[in-house]
C-alpha positions as CSV (number, residue, x, y, z in Angstrom):
1,X,0.1,0.4,0.2
2,X,1.2,3.6,-0.9
3,X,1.7,6.3,1.4
4,X,-1.2,8.2,-0.3
5,X,-3.4,4.9,-0.1
6,X,-2.4,5.0,3.5
7,X,-3.4,8.6,4.2
8,X,-6.7,8.0,2.4
9,X,-7.6,4.8,4.3
10,X,-7.1,6.5,7.4
11,X,-9.0,9.9,6.6
12,X,-11.7,8.0,5.4
13,X,-12.0,5.9,8.3
14,X,-11.9,8.8,10.6
15,X,-13.9,11.5,8.6
16,X,-17.3,11.2,10.3
17,X,-15.2,12.0,13.7
18,X,-13.5,15.2,11.9
19,X,-16.6,16.4,10.6
20,X,-18.5,16.3,13.9
21,X,-15.7,18.0,15.7
22,X,-15.7,20.8,13.1
23,X,-19.1,21.3,13.1
24,X,-19.3,21.5,17.0
25,X,-16.7,24.1,16.8
26,X,-18.2,26.0,14.2
27,X,-21.9,25.4,14.1
28,X,-21.6,25.5,10.3
29,X,-21.9,22.2,8.1
30,X,-20.6,23.9,5.2
31,X,-17.4,25.6,7.2
32,X,-17.1,21.9,8.8
33,X,-16.7,20.5,5.3
34,X,-14.2,23.4,4.3
35,X,-12.1,22.3,7.4
36,X,-12.2,18.7,6.2
37,X,-10.7,19.8,2.9
38,X,-7.7,21.4,4.6
39,X,-7.1,18.7,6.9
40,X,-7.0,16.5,3.9
41,X,-4.6,18.8,2.2
42,X,-2.4,18.9,5.3
43,X,-2.7,15.1,6.2
44,X,-1.5,13.9,2.7
45,X,1.8,16.0,3.3
46,X,2.7,14.3,6.5
47,X,5.3,11.3,6.8
48,X,3.0,8.8,8.3
49,X,6.1,6.8,9.6
50,X,6.3,9.6,12.1
51,X,2.8,9.3,13.4
52,X,1.8,6.9,16.2
53,X,-1.7,7.5,16.2
54,X,-3.3,8.6,12.9
55,X,-6.7,9.4,14.7
56,X,-5.2,11.9,17.5
57,X,-2.8,13.5,14.7
58,X,-5.9,14.1,12.2
59,X,-8.1,15.5,15.1
60,X,-5.3,17.7,16.1
61,X,-5.1,19.1,12.3
62,X,-8.9,19.5,12.2
63,X,-9.2,21.3,15.5
64,X,-6.4,23.8,14.6
65,X,-8.0,24.4,11.1
66,X,-11.5,24.7,13.1
67,X,-10.3,27.0,15.7
68,X,-8.6,29.2,13.2
69,X,-11.8,29.6,11.2
70,X,-13.7,30.1,14.6
71,X,-11.9,33.2,15.5
72,X,-12.7,34.6,12.0
73,X,-16.4,33.7,12.0
74,X,-16.7,35.0,15.6
75,X,-15.9,38.4,14.2
76,X,-18.5,38.1,11.5
77,X,-21.4,36.9,13.9
78,X,-20.9,40.2,15.8
79,X,-22.4,42.1,13.1
80,X,-24.9,39.5,12.1
81,X,-28.6,40.6,11.9
82,X,-31.0,39.2,14.3
83,X,-30.3,36.1,16.3
84,X,-27.6,33.4,15.1
85,X,-28.6,29.7,15.0
86,X,-26.4,26.9,14.1
87,X,-26.6,25.6,10.5
88,X,-29.1,22.7,10.8
89,X,-27.6,19.4,10.6
90,X,-29.7,16.2,9.2
91,X,-28.6,13.3,11.2
92,X,-29.1,9.7,11.3
93,X,-31.0,7.7,13.9
94,X,-27.9,6.3,14.9
95,X,-26.8,9.4,16.3
96,X,-29.8,10.0,18.2
97,X,-29.6,6.8,19.7
98,X,-26.0,7.7,21.1
99,X,-27.4,10.1,23.9
100,X,-24.4,11.9,24.7
101,X,-23.5,13.0,20.9
102,X,-27.2,13.8,20.2
103,X,-27.0,16.1,23.4
104,X,-23.9,17.7,22.2
105,X,-24.9,18.6,18.8
106,X,-28.6,19.7,20.0
107,X,-29.5,23.5,18.8
108,X,-29.9,24.0,22.6
109,X,-26.0,22.8,23.2
110,X,-24.8,24.3,20.2
111,X,-26.2,28.0,21.5
112,X,-24.5,27.2,25.0
113,X,-21.3,26.4,23.0
114,X,-21.5,29.7,21.0
115,X,-21.0,31.4,24.4
116,X,-17.7,30.1,25.1
117,X,-14.3,31.5,23.9
118,X,-12.7,30.1,20.8
119,X,-10.1,28.1,22.8
120,X,-12.5,27.2,25.8
121,X,-15.0,25.6,23.1
122,X,-12.3,23.8,21.6
123,X,-11.2,22.4,24.9
124,X,-14.7,21.6,26.0
125,X,-15.5,19.6,22.8
126,X,-12.5,17.8,22.7
127,X,-12.5,16.8,26.5
128,X,-16.1,16.6,27.4
129,X,-17.5,15.3,23.8
130,X,-14.6,13.2,22.5
131,X,-12.6,12.3,25.5
132,X,-9.4,13.4,24.3
133,X,-6.6,13.3,26.8
134,X,-5.2,16.7,28.0
135,X,-1.8,16.5,26.6
136,X,-3.5,15.4,23.3
137,X,-6.0,18.7,23.5
138,X,-2.9,20.7,24.4
139,X,-0.9,19.9,21.2
140,X,-4.5,20.7,19.2
141,X,-5.0,24.3,20.9
142,X,-1.0,25.3,21.3
143,X,-1.3,25.2,25.2
144,X,0.3,23.5,27.9
145,X,-1.6,20.4,29.3
146,X,-1.7,22.4,33.2
147,X,-3.3,25.5,31.2
148,X,-5.8,22.9,29.4
149,X,-7.1,21.6,32.7
150,X,-7.9,25.1,34.1
151,X,-9.6,26.0,30.5
152,X,-11.4,22.5,30.7
153,X,-12.5,23.6,34.3
154,X,-13.5,26.8,33.6
155,X,-15.6,25.7,30.3
156,X,-17.4,22.9,32.1
157,X,-18.6,25.3,35.1
158,X,-19.5,28.0,32.2
159,X,-21.6,25.2,30.4
160,X,-23.0,23.4,33.4
161,X,-24.8,26.9,34.3
162,X,-26.4,27.4,30.9
163,X,-27.2,24.1,29.4
164,X,-30.4,22.2,29.3
165,X,-31.6,20.7,32.7
166,X,-31.1,16.9,32.4
167,X,-30.9,14.8,29.2
168,X,-34.1,15.0,27.0
169,X,-35.6,12.1,25.2
170,X,-36.3,11.8,21.6
171,X,-39.8,10.7,22.7
172,X,-40.3,13.9,24.6
173,X,-39.3,15.9,21.7
174,X,-41.4,14.1,19.2
175,X,-44.5,14.8,21.6
176,X,-44.1,18.3,21.8
177,X,-43.5,18.6,17.8
178,X,-46.8,16.6,17.6
179,X,-48.4,18.9,19.5
180,X,-47.2,21.8,17.5
181,X,-48.3,19.9,14.2
182,X,-51.8,19.3,15.6
183,X,-52.2,23.1,16.4
184,X,-51.3,23.6,12.8
185,X,-53.6,21.1,11.5
186,X,-56.5,21.8,13.8
187,X,-56.2,25.6,14.5
188,X,-56.3,24.8,18.1
189,X,-53.7,26.7,19.6
190,X,-54.4,25.9,23.2
191,X,-53.0,22.5,22.9
192,X,-49.7,24.1,21.9
193,X,-49.9,26.4,24.7
194,X,-50.3,23.8,27.3
195,X,-46.8,22.4,26.5
196,X,-44.9,25.8,26.8
197,X,-42.7,26.3,29.5
198,X,-43.5,29.7,31.5
199,X,-40.1,30.9,30.4
200,X,-40.1,29.8,26.9
201,X,-37.9,31.5,24.5
202,X,-38.7,32.0,20.8
203,X,-35.4,32.5,18.3
204,X,-35.8,33.1,14.5
205,X,-32.8,33.3,12.3
206,X,-33.2,35.0,8.9
207,X,-29.8,36.4,8.6
208,X,-31.1,39.5,7.5
209,X,-31.9,37.6,4.1
210,X,-35.5,36.7,4.7
211,X,-38.1,38.1,7.2
212,X,-37.5,37.1,10.9
213,X,-38.2,38.5,14.4
214,X,-34.9,40.4,15.0
215,X,-34.9,39.9,18.8
216,X,-35.8,36.7,20.9
217,X,-39.4,36.3,22.1
218,X,-39.4,35.7,25.9
219,X,-42.3,34.3,27.9
220,X,-45.4,32.3,27.5
221,X,-47.5,35.0,27.0
222,X,-45.4,36.6,24.2
223,X,-44.8,33.5,22.5
224,X,-48.6,32.2,22.9
225,X,-49.4,35.7,21.2
226,X,-46.9,35.4,18.4
227,X,-47.8,31.5,17.5
228,X,-51.8,32.9,17.3
229,X,-51.0,35.6,15.1
230,X,-49.3,33.3,12.7
231,X,-51.5,30.3,13.3
232,X,-53.5,31.2,10.1
233,X,-50.4,31.5,7.9
234,X,-49.4,28.1,9.4
235,X,-52.7,26.6,8.1
236,X,-51.2,26.3,4.6
237,X,-47.9,25.1,5.8
238,X,-46.7,21.5,5.0
239,X,-44.5,19.9,7.5
240,X,-42.3,16.8,7.5
241,X,-40.8,15.2,10.8
242,X,-37.2,14.4,10.6
243,X,-33.9,14.4,12.5
244,X,-32.1,17.4,13.0
245,X,-29.1,17.9,15.3
246,X,-29.8,14.6,16.9
247,X,-33.3,15.3,17.9
248,X,-36.8,15.1,16.0
249,X,-37.5,18.4,14.4
250,X,-39.9,19.7,11.5
251,X,-39.2,20.8,8.1
252,X,-41.8,23.5,7.1
253,X,-42.7,24.5,3.4
254,X,-45.1,27.3,2.6
255,X,-46.5,27.5,-1.0
256,X,-44.8,24.6,-2.2
257,X,-41.6,26.3,-1.4
258,X,-39.0,25.0,1.8
259,X,-39.1,27.8,4.1
260,X,-37.4,26.7,7.4
261,X,-36.5,24.2,10.1
262,X,-37.9,24.2,13.6
263,X,-36.1,22.6,16.5
264,X,-37.2,22.5,19.9
265,X,-35.8,22.5,23.4
266,X,-37.7,20.3,25.7
267,X,-37.5,20.5,29.4
268,X,-39.4,18.5,31.9
269,X,-42.0,17.7,29.3
270,X,-42.3,21.5,28.3
271,X,-41.1,23.4,25.2
272,X,-38.7,25.8,26.7
273,X,-37.0,26.7,23.4
274,X,-38.3,27.1,19.8
275,X,-35.6,27.6,17.3
276,X,-36.8,28.6,13.8
277,X,-33.8,28.6,10.8
278,X,-35.1,30.7,7.9
279,X,-31.7,32.0,6.5
280,X,-31.6,30.2,2.9
281,X,-27.9,30.2,3.2
282,X,-28.0,27.7,6.2
283,X,-31.0,25.7,4.5
284,X,-29.3,25.3,1.1
285,X,-27.6,21.9,2.3
286,X,-31.1,20.3,3.1
287,X,-33.2,21.4,0.0
288,X,-32.4,18.2,-1.8
289,X,-33.6,15.9,1.1
290,X,-37.0,17.6,1.7
291,X,-40.1,16.1,0.4
292,X,-43.1,17.7,2.5
293,X,-46.5,16.9,3.2
294,X,-49.3,17.7,5.5
């Protein structure tokens, strides 16, 4: 087997892992794919005879590439129009079955990760999600292991104070989504209001490209009023239940056109977060997968 063949075999074997690392750092499938391309170009130039652990080495390359890109994206997001939400990631049922992985890529958790500084985010993801050793992470983020331990501790505390309470089952999320579908299909808003948490938050990401609420809508009364006002428009909406970011979610189509993705955060059986992505730049990767029905 040639060196290129060995490089290709190792890269393909770990491609899904590398993509997930990059996506969790960036919140963008398109940028994660770019990181994979950059990682491959650097990987094929490595003398594999000097590499003891292909997986660790590839993760280190991908993490460095993603971290550099994250710092650039962070500056762009400061001028983003309206709420920013992660690019919806179509996931397979096996991701949902891996409870920890599904939680780590959920919309709610991705928003928590967005509140970390770039290095903190990289350290948290590599340690808490993928279980890398501190010395491996240190090489990926160009820090000493002792510093990485401190960063990891700080990041864990930060995330623990903001992450969803407990692990949400797919069944709970699916039940909440079905309540939303019933409200749309029957016009019965009360069935949806009954499963809203008192402090529910509604976020819509239009990116300044399409219409969306420029600020978060907070509280059951405000969100219920918003949904009530939009229910007549939603009556013509076509929906499809699918898996997005490791949890059940809805694809929404209006007047025959794919319009948005809705994901939910469910805590204690109630919807505490409603996340609607309308920015077409974030939906382009899903368009070929969409077949909508009432």
